[in-house]
ZAMAR-371726 format. One record per residue (C-alpha): residue number from 1; y, x, z. Coordinates in nm, 4 decimals. Example, Ala and Ser with C-alpha at 12.3 -4.5 7.8 and 13.67 -1.06 7.14 Angstrom:
# residues 2
+------+----------+----------+----------+
! resi !    north !     east !       up !
+------+----------+----------+----------+
!    1 !  -0.4500 !   1.2300 !   0.7800 !
!    2 !  -0.1060 !   1.3670 !   0.7140 !
+------+----------+----------+----------+
This chain:
# residues 322
+------+----------+----------+----------+
! resi !    north !     east !       up !
+------+----------+----------+----------+
!    1 !   3.5960 !  -1.7346 !  -0.5975 !
!    2 !   3.3829 !  -1.4133 !  -0.4921 !
!    3 !   3.2780 !  -1.4579 !  -0.1522 !
!    4 !   3.1609 !  -1.1388 !   0.0764 !
!    5 !   2.9515 !  -1.1209 !   0.3989 !
!    6 !   3.0739 !  -0.9374 !   0.6967 !
!    7 !   2.9711 !  -0.6172 !   0.5624 !
!    8 !   3.1314 !  -0.6775 !   0.2012 !
!    9 !   2.8133 !  -0.6969 !   0.0184 !
!   10 !   2.6947 !  -0.9561 !  -0.2209 !
!   11 !   2.5078 !  -1.2936 !  -0.0684 !
!   12 !   2.2590 !  -1.4895 !  -0.1945 !
!   13 !   2.3317 !  -1.8915 !  -0.1089 !
!   14 !   2.1226 !  -2.1967 !  -0.0920 !
!   15 !   2.2623 !  -2.4695 !  -0.3449 !
!   16 !   2.4123 !  -2.6720 !  -0.0459 !
!   17 !   2.6260 !  -2.3899 !   0.0518 !
!   18 !   2.7132 !  -2.2596 !  -0.2926 !
!   19 !   2.8055 !  -2.6557 !  -0.3548 !
!   20 !   3.0145 !  -2.6190 !  -0.0378 !
!   21 !   3.1651 !  -2.3080 !  -0.1300 !
!   22 !   3.2270 !  -2.3647 !  -0.5168 !
!   23 !   3.3539 !  -2.7557 !  -0.4080 !
!   24 !   3.0952 !  -2.8395 !  -0.7165 !
!   25 !   2.8519 !  -3.1033 !  -0.5719 !
!   26 !   2.4668 !  -3.0316 !  -0.5962 !
!   27 !   2.3595 !  -3.3169 !  -0.8342 !
!   28 !   2.6187 !  -3.1405 !  -1.0856 !
!   29 !   2.4900 !  -2.7986 !  -1.0285 !
!   30 !   2.1732 !  -2.8909 !  -1.1382 !
!   31 !   2.3130 !  -3.1029 !  -1.4076 !
!   32 !   2.4979 !  -2.7834 !  -1.5424 !
!   33 !   2.2294 !  -2.5601 !  -1.5029 !
!   34 !   1.9535 !  -2.8032 !  -1.6920 !
!   35 !   2.1560 !  -2.9164 !  -1.9531 !
!   36 !   2.4094 !  -2.6163 !  -2.0188 !
!   37 !   2.2630 !  -2.3381 !  -1.8447 !
!   38 !   2.6036 !  -2.2656 !  -1.6919 !
!   39 !   2.4441 !  -2.0353 !  -1.4156 !
!   40 !   2.1101 !  -1.8945 !  -1.3924 !
!   41 !   2.0324 !  -1.8190 !  -1.0416 !
!   42 !   1.7435 !  -1.6358 !  -0.8897 !
!   43 !   1.4763 !  -1.8129 !  -0.7348 !
!   44 !   1.3321 !  -1.6858 !  -0.3878 !
!   45 !   0.9403 !  -1.6753 !  -0.2759 !
!   46 !   0.9454 !  -2.0618 !  -0.2359 !
!   47 !   1.0586 !  -2.1481 !  -0.5769 !
!   48 !   1.4164 !  -2.2133 !  -0.3763 !
!   49 !   1.7482 !  -2.1518 !  -0.6118 !
!   50 !   1.9662 !  -1.8278 !  -0.4790 !
!   51 !   2.3166 !  -1.8407 !  -0.5721 !
!   52 !   2.5044 !  -1.5328 !  -0.6125 !
!   53 !   2.8367 !  -1.4709 !  -0.5698 !
!   54 !   2.9066 !  -1.4128 !  -0.9299 !
!   55 !   2.7521 !  -1.7519 !  -1.0029 !
!   56 !   2.9879 !  -1.9083 !  -0.7503 !
!   57 !   3.3060 !  -1.7576 !  -0.9048 !
!   58 !   3.1478 !  -1.9320 !  -1.2676 !
!   59 !   3.1150 !  -2.2676 !  -1.0864 !
!   60 !   3.4657 !  -2.2413 !  -0.9225 !
!   61 !   3.5872 !  -2.1555 !  -1.2429 !
!   62 !   3.4058 !  -2.4331 !  -1.4343 !
!   63 !   3.5421 !  -2.6948 !  -1.1776 !
!   64 !   3.8743 !  -2.5799 !  -1.2146 !
!   65 !   3.8334 !  -2.6201 !  -1.5870 !
!   66 !   3.7122 !  -2.9673 !  -1.6074 !
!   67 !   3.9835 !  -3.0774 !  -1.3849 !
!   68 !   4.2162 !  -2.9463 !  -1.6279 !
!   69 !   4.0339 !  -3.1430 !  -1.9164 !
!   70 !   3.8002 !  -2.9530 !  -2.0458 !
!   71 !   3.4913 !  -3.0323 !  -2.1656 !
!   72 !   3.1843 !  -2.8789 !  -1.9489 !
!   73 !   2.9406 !  -2.8525 !  -2.2941 !
!   74 !   3.2312 !  -2.6539 !  -2.4668 !
!   75 !   3.2881 !  -2.3933 !  -2.1737 !
!   76 !   2.9539 !  -2.3715 !  -1.9554 !
!   77 !   2.8671 !  -2.0808 !  -2.1869 !
!   78 !   3.1170 !  -1.8773 !  -2.2029 !
!   79 !   3.1460 !  -1.5751 !  -2.0552 !
!   80 !   3.3053 !  -1.5177 !  -1.6827 !
!   81 !   3.5982 !  -1.3083 !  -1.8190 !
!   82 !   3.6884 !  -1.5732 !  -2.0997 !
!   83 !   3.6949 !  -1.8514 !  -1.8129 !
!   84 !   3.9332 !  -1.6779 !  -1.6130 !
!   85 !   4.1616 !  -1.6153 !  -1.9256 !
!   86 !   4.1544 !  -1.9777 !  -1.9812 !
!   87 !   4.2577 !  -2.0644 !  -1.6376 !
!   88 !   4.5659 !  -1.8136 !  -1.6307 !
!   89 !   4.6548 !  -1.9665 !  -1.9930 !
!   90 !   4.6765 !  -2.3304 !  -1.7858 !
!   91 !   4.8835 !  -2.1771 !  -1.5373 !
!   92 !   4.6130 !  -2.1374 !  -1.2951 !
!   93 !   4.6258 !  -1.7727 !  -1.1918 !
!   94 !   4.3004 !  -1.6210 !  -1.0376 !
!   95 !   4.3489 !  -1.4290 !  -0.7487 !
!   96 !   4.2631 !  -1.1001 !  -0.6894 !
!   97 !   3.9309 !  -0.9729 !  -0.4700 !
!   98 !   4.0839 !  -0.9316 !  -0.1875 !
!   99 !   4.2310 !  -1.2594 !  -0.1612 !
!  100 !   3.9142 !  -1.4213 !  -0.2675 !
!  101 !   3.6941 !  -1.3018 !  -0.0283 !
!  102 !   3.5784 !  -1.5797 !   0.2619 !
!  103 !   3.4093 !  -1.5002 !   0.5771 !
!  104 !   3.0844 !  -1.7050 !   0.4829 !
!  105 !   2.9905 !  -1.7735 !   0.8644 !
!  106 !   3.3034 !  -1.9831 !   0.8907 !
!  107 !   3.1706 !  -2.2176 !   0.6065 !
!  108 !   2.8537 !  -2.2295 !   0.7900 !
!  109 !   2.9822 !  -2.2991 !   1.1227 !
!  110 !   2.9591 !  -2.7194 !   1.2105 !
!  111 !   3.2916 !  -2.8537 !   1.1831 !
!  112 !   3.4079 !  -3.0200 !   1.5209 !
!  113 !   3.5258 !  -3.3707 !   1.4112 !
!  114 !   3.6990 !  -3.4509 !   1.7556 !
!  115 !   3.9007 !  -3.1115 !   1.7392 !
!  116 !   3.9596 !  -3.1989 !   1.3441 !
!  117 !   4.0620 !  -3.5280 !   1.3949 !
!  118 !   4.3325 !  -3.3844 !   1.7212 !
!  119 !   4.4502 !  -3.1516 !   1.4822 !
!  120 !   4.5204 !  -3.4193 !   1.2006 !
!  121 !   4.7543 !  -3.6040 !   1.4807 !
!  122 !   4.9366 !  -3.3722 !   1.6211 !
!  123 !   5.0768 !  -3.1911 !   1.2541 !
!  124 !   5.1155 !  -3.6369 !   1.1597 !
!  125 !   5.3053 !  -3.6284 !   1.5128 !
!  126 !   5.5149 !  -3.3126 !   1.4375 !
!  127 !   5.5638 !  -3.4198 !   1.0215 !
!  128 !   5.3753 !  -3.0951 !   0.9270 !
!  129 !   5.2745 !  -3.2623 !   0.5863 !
!  130 !   5.1226 !  -2.8761 !   0.4712 !
!  131 !   4.9269 !  -2.8455 !   0.7611 !
!  132 !   4.7691 !  -3.2238 !   0.7563 !
!  133 !   4.6681 !  -3.0795 !   0.3215 !
!  134 !   4.5711 !  -2.7652 !   0.4831 !
!  135 !   4.3192 !  -2.9168 !   0.7131 !
!  136 !   4.1859 !  -3.1716 !   0.4891 !
!  137 !   4.1407 !  -2.9427 !   0.2324 !
!  138 !   3.8876 !  -2.6903 !   0.4605 !
!  139 !   3.6898 !  -3.0101 !   0.5422 !
!  140 !   3.6173 !  -3.1131 !   0.2047 !
!  141 !   3.4771 !  -2.7512 !   0.1667 !
!  142 !   3.2629 !  -2.8115 !   0.4770 !
!  143 !   3.1520 !  -3.1743 !   0.4592 !
!  144 !   2.9978 !  -3.4037 !   0.2358 !
!  145 !   3.1737 !  -3.6977 !   0.1131 !
!  146 !   2.9717 !  -3.9303 !   0.3496 !
!  147 !   3.1021 !  -3.7314 !   0.6296 !
!  148 !   3.4382 !  -3.7206 !   0.5423 !
!  149 !   3.4536 !  -4.1167 !   0.4846 !
!  150 !   3.3095 !  -4.2218 !   0.8177 !
!  151 !   3.4091 !  -3.9445 !   1.0375 !
!  152 !   3.7485 !  -3.8049 !   0.9202 !
!  153 !   3.9045 !  -4.1028 !   0.7368 !
!  154 !   3.7964 !  -4.4017 !   0.9010 !
!  155 !   3.8740 !  -4.2698 !   1.2377 !
!  156 !   4.1991 !  -4.1353 !   1.1567 !
!  157 !   4.3702 !  -4.4347 !   1.0005 !
!  158 !   4.2491 !  -4.6477 !   1.2631 !
!  159 !   4.3845 !  -4.4207 !   1.5059 !
!  160 !   4.7074 !  -4.4025 !   1.3081 !
!  161 !   4.7461 !  -4.7599 !   1.2606 !
!  162 !   4.7103 !  -4.8415 !   1.6381 !
!  163 !   4.9748 !  -4.5811 !   1.6878 !
!  164 !   5.1883 !  -4.7487 !   1.4436 !
!  165 !   5.1408 !  -5.0261 !   1.6012 !
!  166 !   5.2195 !  -4.8911 !   1.9894 !
!  167 !   5.5122 !  -4.7547 !   1.8472 !
!  168 !   5.3921 !  -4.3756 !   1.8826 !
!  169 !   5.4431 !  -4.3237 !   1.4899 !
!  170 !   5.6291 !  -4.4813 !   1.2427 !
!  171 !   5.5535 !  -4.6327 !   0.8962 !
!  172 !   5.6435 !  -4.3150 !   0.7057 !
!  173 !   5.4345 !  -4.1277 !   0.9239 !
!  174 !   5.1469 !  -4.3482 !   0.8429 !
!  175 !   5.2134 !  -4.3852 !   0.4993 !
!  176 !   5.2588 !  -3.9599 !   0.4413 !
!  177 !   4.9322 !  -3.9280 !   0.5710 !
!  178 !   4.8171 !  -4.1993 !   0.2997 !
!  179 !   4.9481 !  -4.0551 !   0.0254 !
!  180 !   4.7540 !  -3.6809 !   0.1264 !
!  181 !   4.4491 !  -3.8606 !   0.2089 !
!  182 !   4.4310 !  -4.0307 !  -0.1359 !
!  183 !   4.5358 !  -3.7037 !  -0.3334 !
!  184 !   4.2154 !  -3.5575 !  -0.2201 !
!  185 !   3.9696 !  -3.8254 !  -0.1807 !
!  186 !   4.0699 !  -3.8411 !  -0.5814 !
!  187 !   4.0095 !  -3.4891 !  -0.6609 !
!  188 !   3.6486 !  -3.4969 !  -0.4689 !
!  189 !   3.5719 !  -3.8454 !  -0.6792 !
!  190 !   3.7070 !  -3.6537 !  -0.9757 !
!  191 !   3.5051 !  -3.3542 !  -0.9634 !
!  192 !   3.1722 !  -3.5443 !  -0.8685 !
!  193 !   3.2211 !  -3.7390 !  -1.2260 !
!  194 !   3.0779 !  -3.4529 !  -1.4459 !
!  195 !   2.7361 !  -3.5633 !  -1.3080 !
!  196 !   2.5387 !  -3.8737 !  -1.5068 !
!  197 !   2.3378 !  -4.0267 !  -1.2584 !
!  198 !   1.9630 !  -4.1864 !  -1.3730 !
!  199 !   1.9475 !  -4.4701 !  -1.1220 !
!  200 !   1.9406 !  -4.8310 !  -1.2790 !
!  201 !   2.2198 !  -4.9426 !  -1.0373 !
!  202 !   2.6014 !  -5.0100 !  -1.1998 !
!  203 !   2.8518 !  -5.0411 !  -0.9254 !
!  204 !   3.2010 !  -5.1739 !  -0.9614 !
!  205 !   3.4739 !  -5.1125 !  -0.7088 !
!  206 !   3.8098 !  -5.2777 !  -0.6846 !
!  207 !   4.0298 !  -5.5063 !  -0.4556 !
!  208 !   4.1328 !  -5.8508 !  -0.5184 !
!  209 !   4.4487 !  -5.9407 !  -0.7350 !
!  210 !   4.7216 !  -5.8964 !  -0.5213 !
!  211 !   4.5726 !  -5.6692 !  -0.2571 !
!  212 !   4.7021 !  -5.3341 !  -0.2756 !
!  213 !   4.5169 !  -5.1431 !   0.0041 !
!  214 !   4.3137 !  -4.8951 !  -0.1585 !
!  215 !   4.1381 !  -4.6676 !   0.1190 !
!  216 !   3.8761 !  -4.9025 !   0.1787 !
!  217 !   3.7161 !  -4.8604 !  -0.1793 !
!  218 !   3.7976 !  -4.4953 !  -0.1720 !
!  219 !   3.5806 !  -4.4683 !   0.0778 !
!  220 !   3.3267 !  -4.6622 !  -0.0814 !
!  221 !   3.3647 !  -4.4736 !  -0.3899 !
!  222 !   3.2914 !  -4.1383 !  -0.1973 !
!  223 !   2.9813 !  -4.2497 !  -0.0243 !
!  224 !   2.8398 !  -4.3914 !  -0.4085 !
!  225 !   2.9362 !  -4.0342 !  -0.4698 !
!  226 !   2.7594 !  -3.9340 !  -0.1808 !
!  227 !   2.4262 !  -4.1089 !  -0.2733 !
!  228 !   2.4359 !  -4.0238 !  -0.6382 !
!  229 !   2.5185 !  -4.3755 !  -0.7511 !
!  230 !   2.6754 !  -4.4716 !  -1.0541 !
!  231 !   3.0004 !  -4.6445 !  -0.9866 !
!  232 !   3.3093 !  -4.7410 !  -1.2052 !
!  233 !   3.6328 !  -4.7293 !  -0.9832 !
!  234 !   3.8859 !  -5.0070 !  -1.1053 !
!  235 !   4.1502 !  -4.9902 !  -0.8478 !
!  236 !   4.3062 !  -5.2310 !  -0.6397 !
!  237 !   4.4552 !  -5.5699 !  -0.7388 !
!  238 !   4.2314 !  -5.6368 !  -1.0104 !
!  239 !   4.2343 !  -5.9963 !  -1.1549 !
!  240 !   3.8932 !  -6.1716 !  -1.1212 !
!  241 !   3.8593 !  -6.1935 !  -1.4909 !
!  242 !   3.9242 !  -5.8710 !  -1.5743 !
!  243 !   3.7062 !  -5.7903 !  -1.3225 !
!  244 !   3.4423 !  -6.0092 !  -1.4885 !
!  245 !   3.5230 !  -5.8556 !  -1.8217 !
!  246 !   3.4367 !  -5.5275 !  -1.6928 !
!  247 !   3.1190 !  -5.5974 !  -1.5158 !
!  248 !   2.9660 !  -5.7640 !  -1.8029 !
!  249 !   3.1053 !  -5.4955 !  -2.0566 !
!  250 !   2.9079 !  -5.2513 !  -1.8559 !
!  251 !   2.6368 !  -5.4279 !  -1.8095 !
!  252 !   2.7598 !  -5.3890 !  -1.4333 !
!  253 !   2.4945 !  -5.5261 !  -1.1264 !
!  254 !   2.6590 !  -5.4899 !  -0.8080 !
!  255 !   3.0288 !  -5.5300 !  -0.7260 !
!  256 !   3.2102 !  -5.3549 !  -0.4264 !
!  257 !   3.5441 !  -5.5719 !  -0.2968 !
!  258 !   3.7212 !  -5.4293 !  -0.0113 !
!  259 !   3.9837 !  -5.6806 !   0.1031 !
!  260 !   4.1924 !  -5.5795 !   0.4081 !
!  261 !   4.4345 !  -5.8481 !   0.4222 !
!  262 !   4.5175 !  -6.1797 !   0.2310 !
!  263 !   4.7843 !  -6.1014 !  -0.0387 !
!  264 !   5.1214 !  -6.2365 !   0.0015 !
!  265 !   5.1882 !  -6.5801 !  -0.1968 !
!  266 !   4.8699 !  -6.6407 !  -0.2673 !
!  267 !   4.7270 !  -6.9199 !  -0.0364 !
!  268 !   4.4823 !  -6.8203 !   0.2573 !
!  269 !   4.1720 !  -6.9749 !   0.0149 !
!  270 !   4.2920 !  -6.7287 !  -0.2935 !
!  271 !   4.0089 !  -6.4635 !  -0.1553 !
!  272 !   3.7425 !  -6.6742 !  -0.0805 !
!  273 !   3.7765 !  -6.8814 !  -0.3825 !
!  274 !   3.8081 !  -6.5128 !  -0.5582 !
!  275 !   3.4827 !  -6.4193 !  -0.4114 !
!  276 !   3.3060 !  -6.7258 !  -0.5390 !
!  277 !   3.4365 !  -6.7055 !  -0.8615 !
!  278 !   3.2536 !  -6.3499 !  -0.8685 !
!  279 !   2.8864 !  -6.5377 !  -0.7263 !
!  280 !   2.8999 !  -6.7380 !  -0.9658 !
!  281 !   2.9161 !  -6.5350 !  -1.2350 !
!  282 !   2.7254 !  -6.2412 !  -1.1610 !
!  283 !   2.4071 !  -6.3328 !  -1.2904 !
!  284 !   2.0902 !  -6.1902 !  -1.1021 !
!  285 !   2.3702 !  -5.9172 !  -0.9533 !
!  286 !   2.5063 !  -5.8643 !  -0.5910 !
!  287 !   2.8530 !  -5.8827 !  -0.4140 !
!  288 !   2.9384 !  -5.6973 !  -0.1251 !
!  289 !   3.2596 !  -5.7491 !   0.0552 !
!  290 !   3.4195 !  -5.5336 !   0.3186 !
!  291 !   3.6661 !  -5.7413 !   0.5035 !
!  292 !   3.8310 !  -5.9096 !   0.7504 !
!  293 !   3.8630 !  -6.2030 !   0.9304 !
!  294 !   4.0248 !  -6.4260 !   0.6511 !
!  295 !   3.6642 !  -6.3959 !   0.4787 !
!  296 !   3.4576 !  -6.7301 !   0.4749 !
!  297 !   3.1164 !  -6.5400 !   0.5376 !
!  298 !   2.9370 !  -6.8926 !   0.4959 !
!  299 !   3.0468 !  -6.9431 !   0.1869 !
!  300 !   3.0166 !  -6.5997 !   0.0491 !
!  301 !   2.6553 !  -6.5806 !   0.1360 !
!  302 !   2.5530 !  -6.9274 !   0.0584 !
!  303 !   2.4471 !  -6.8486 !  -0.2788 !
!  304 !   2.2526 !  -6.5139 !  -0.1439 !
!  305 !   2.4332 !  -6.3081 !  -0.4066 !
!  306 !   2.7160 !  -6.2200 !  -0.1345 !
!  307 !   2.7167 !  -6.0122 !   0.1532 !
!  308 !   3.0050 !  -5.9589 !   0.3778 !
!  309 !   2.9357 !  -5.6034 !   0.5496 !
!  310 !   3.1119 !  -5.5924 !   0.8784 !
!  311 !   3.2036 !  -5.1821 !   0.8567 !
!  312 !   3.2001 !  -4.8571 !   0.6489 !
!  313 !   2.8648 !  -4.7922 !   0.8107 !
!  314 !   2.6880 !  -5.1376 !   0.7127 !
!  315 !   2.7691 !  -4.9917 !   0.3568 !
!  316 !   2.6459 !  -4.6720 !   0.4080 !
!  317 !   2.2762 !  -4.7843 !   0.4999 !
!  318 !   2.3407 !  -5.0809 !   0.2654 !
!  319 !   2.4015 !  -4.7873 !  -0.0302 !
!  320 !   2.1624 !  -4.5556 !   0.1317 !
!  321 !   1.8343 !  -4.7997 !   0.0321 !
!  322 !   1.9101 !  -4.8264 !  -0.3219 !
+------+----------+----------+----------+
């Protein structure tokens, strides 16, 4: 990806802007520089990094190749033309320079969240899934993982859920939006996985056995990604025995469990018993639970190891403090 400013000249961009344009996380860029010298940005008079169009093009190529299965350690020092050849061999044709030009002012422009939400809803009502995917892709480039989770995903899913209840939208439309959002959230999380955090926390994320609702824990993973917290995303429908095996094997110290509804055919007390089993077996660890009114708060928090979070904002505040 080559970025030109409005005059067609090559620019110098901060690490935050380089991250937004290339799609590579800020922490990942720093790690690739320090460990592999994948890019060597200039420094301004204040000592801050300044990235060129060539640097951003390299970061984009490296990120795409890592997404396709290459190890960053093996490709970080290859010349940019060789990276381009590797991408083409894997079926990722690099665009010509004309089609890669991007108006940098558009990237700098703050996102109008309300307008983006309106556009997404209008596209969903018209079943224009390509427009939805395109809009989400733009938001991924201009928002942090935290902003995407709290300002876009939570509001849009809440509004769509209410519209389905009212009959303004169908279940199939809700499922279509869910599938697109899951794809883009997974892509963001996968791209951020290359950076290894040095923080002490080891967070495990899942939903209880029988609960297949994944949006809450995907958003939790995005927030961990935003705060550079090491996490293991174990996904939905995880039996408590498997969860505790993973917790011990990975030497975890914090578990995040998302639970939207009580699983069918499990009984009303199943989730509360599931959570109690965790608090009894996590040693000095902590359990955070995002859920609804089927959670017994008193039972969960009795041991001082479990905490019920009322919203994604509450989880954000907790993770911010770590």
